[in-house]
C-alpha positions in Angstrom: 6.6 4.4 -20.7 9.1 1.7 -19.3 10.7 1.7 -22.6 11.6 5.7 -22.5 12.9 5.4 -18.7 15.4 2.8 -19.8 16.5 4.7 -22.7 17.1 7.8 -20.8 19.2 6.0 -18.4 17.0 4.7 -15.5 17.6 1.3 -15.6 16.1 0.0 -12.4 12.0 0.9 -13.3 9.5 -0.2 -10.7 5.6 -0.5 -11.0 3.3 -0.4 -8.0 0.0 -0.8 -7.4 -2.3 -1.7 -4.5 -5.3 -4.2 -4.3 -8.3 -3.9 -1.4 -9.1 -0.2 -1.1 -12.9 -0.8 -1.6 -13.1 -4.1 0.4 -14.8 -4.2 3.8 -12.1 -5.8 5.4 -8.8 -7.2 5.9 -5.5 -5.4 4.9 -4.9 -3.5 2.0 -1.9 -5.1 0.0 0.6 -3.7 -2.5 3.2 -5.2 -4.8 6.2 -3.6 -6.6 8.1 -5.0 -9.4 11.2 -4.2 -10.6 11.6 -5.0 -14.7 14.7 -6.4 -15.7 15.9 -3.6 -18.4 14.4 -3.9 -21.8 12.7 -7.2 -20.9 9.9 -9.1 -23.1 6.5 -9.0 -21.8 4.7 -11.5 -20.6 2.0 -12.5 -22.6 -1.6 -11.8 -21.1 -0.1 -9.1 -18.3 -3.1 -6.5 -18.0 -5.0 -4.9 -15.4 -5.6 -7.6 -12.7 -9.3 -7.0 -12.6 -9.9 -7.9 -16.1 -8.5 -11.4 -15.5 -10.1 -14.7 -14.4 -8.6 -15.9 -10.9 -7.0 -18.6 -12.8 -5.1 -16.2 -15.3 -4.3 -14.4 -12.4 -2.5 -17.4 -10.5 -0.7 -18.3 -13.7 0.5 -14.9 -14.3 1.6 -14.3 -10.7 3.9 -17.4 -11.0 5.5 -16.4 -13.9 5.7 -12.8 -13.0 7.5 -13.8 -9.7 9.8 -16.2 -12.1 10.8 -12.9 -14.4 10.9 -10.4 -12.4 11.8 -8.9 -8.5 8.8 -8.6 -6.4 8.0 -7.2 -3.0 4.8 -7.1 -1.1 3.7 -4.8 1.7 0.4 -3.8 3.3 -1.4 -1.7 5.6 -3.4 -3.2 8.5 -7.0 -2.7 9.4 -6.0 -0.3 12.8 -3.8 1.7 10.3 -6.8 1.7 7.6 -9.1 3.1 10.3 -6.4 5.4 11.8 -5.6 6.9 8.8 -7.9 6.3 6.0 -7.9 4.0 3.2 -6.3 6.5 1.0 -3.2 7.2 3.3 -3.2 3.6 4.2 -2.9 2.3 0.7 0.1 4.7 -0.2 1.8 3.5 3.3 1.4 -0.1 2.1 2.9 1.0 -1.4 5.6 2.6 0.6 6.6 -0.4 2.5 6.7 -2.6 -0.6 8.9 -0.3 -2.0 11.5 -0.6 0.5 11.8 -4.5 0.4 12.5 -3.8 -3.3 15.9 -1.9 -2.5 17.4 0.0 -5.0 15.7 1.4 -8.2 15.9 4.2 -10.3 12.2 5.2 -11.1 8.9 4.3 -9.6 5.7 4.1 -11.7 2.4 3.9 -9.5 -1.0 4.1 -10.3 -3.3 6.5 -9.4 -3.0 10.6 -9.1 -1.6 12.3 -6.3 0.4 9.8 -4.2 0.7 10.8 -0.5 3.9 10.6 1.0 5.9 9.8 -1.7 8.5 12.6 -1.4 11.0 10.1 0.2 10.8 7.5 -2.2 12.9 9.0 -5.0 11.9 9.7 -8.9 8.2 8.2 -9.4 5.4 9.1 -11.9 2.0 9.0 -10.9 0.1 7.2 -14.1 -3.9 7.4 -14.1 -5.3 3.5 -15.0 -1.3 2.7 -14.8 -2.6 -0.9 -14.4 -4.1 -0.7 -18.0 -1.5 1.5 -19.3 1.7 0.4 -17.7 3.1 -3.0 -18.0 5.3 -2.5 -14.8 2.4 -1.4 -12.8 0.1 -4.2 -14.5 2.6 -7.1 -13.2 2.2 -5.2 -9.8 -1.6 -5.3 -9.9 -1.5 -9.1 -10.6 0.5 -9.9 -7.7 -1.2 -7.5 -5.3 -4.5 -9.0 -6.2 -3.5 -13.0 -6.1 -1.9 -11.8 -2.6 -4.8 -10.6 -1.1 -6.9 -13.3 -2.4 -4.8 -15.9 -1.0 -5.1 -13.8 2.4 -9.1 -13.5 2.3 -9.4 -17.0 1.6 -7.4 -18.5 4.5 -9.2 -15.7 6.8 -12.6 -17.2 5.4 -11.5 -20.6 6.7 -11.3 -18.9 10.3 -14.4 -16.8 9.6 -17.0 -18.8 7.5 -20.2 -17.1 6.1 -19.1 -14.2 4.6 -17.8 -15.4 1.4 -14.5 -14.0 1.4 -13.2 -16.7 -0.4 -15.6 -15.4 -3.6 -16.1 -11.7 -2.9 -12.6 -10.9 -1.4 -14.5 -8.7 1.3 -16.1 -6.8 -1.0 -19.9 -5.3 -0.4 -21.5 -8.0 -2.3 -25.0 -9.0 -1.3 -23.6 -12.1 0.6 -21.2 -10.1 2.5 -23.8 -7.2 3.2 -26.2 -9.9 4.6 -23.6 -11.9 6.5 -22.6 -8.6 8.0 -26.6 -8.2 9.3 -27.0 -11.9 10.4 -23.5 -12.8 11.8 -22.2 -9.7 12.9 -18.7 -7.8 12.2 -15.2 -9.7 13.0 -12.0 -8.6 14.3 -11.0 -8.1 10.8 -13.6 -5.6 9.6 -12.8 -2.0 8.9 -14.8 0.0 11.4 -14.3 3.0 9.3 -16.1 1.7 6.8 -20.1 2.3 6.9 -21.3 -1.2 7.0 -18.7 -2.2 9.6 -18.6 0.4 12.7 -18.1 -1.6 15.3 -15.8 -4.7 16.6 -12.5 -5.3 17.9 -9.3 -5.7 16.5 -6.3 -8.0 17.7 -2.8 -7.6 16.7 -1.2 -10.9 15.3 1.8 -11.6 12.6 0.8 -11.7 9.2 2.9 -13.7 6.8 2.3 -12.5 2.6 3.4 -15.4 0.9 6.8 -15.3 2.7 7.2 -11.9 2.9 6.5 -10.5 6.8 4.7 -7.4 6.7 4.4 -5.1 10.1 2.0 -6.7 12.4 -1.2 -6.7 11.2 -4.4 -8.0 12.6 -5.4 -10.3 9.6 -3.9 -13.6 9.9 -1.1 -15.3 11.5 -0.9 -18.7 9.5 -0.1 -19.5 6.1 -2.5 -21.6 4.2 
């Protein structure tokens, strides 16, 4: 898909994907990846869900070295206010704004809310499995968010976020029953209906991302 866009004259092609839509806590994180025209693929890059944590870390380093990457996020209060669907698209638009100029955007998903103002774009169903640019973004978004949850786990031990990334595993659900919700849980999600939220600054791998209630310090 990227190659056909390059051949049509759209040289600055960006892939965008998010991570964390189904998680019970923390921000939803998006990455945008601008590929050099006619670039060679990085061996092993594919949908981040099919890779091990070690593979993702290695590939994310190589992707950052060989492409232009930007990260965006939407906070827990934004998720609870907008709903996770619209918040994930907000995170993707924020990542795109940090990329700067581009000719065409390839985005994972079906209908993309609020993308009318981003310029030419194509929504690709299963894009993280079918499109190289989106797969690169998928890997970076997953690694960035996993690092965030690992840092949060140090402040809130017992939920297993360093292992489950905030998803509804048995360990996480049991911790919700015994320890209760934290300020980082999404109160609009059924298992975490109550709890407060505080506003602090979040830095995702050196990219300041709006004002989010997740984490102030980098690991």
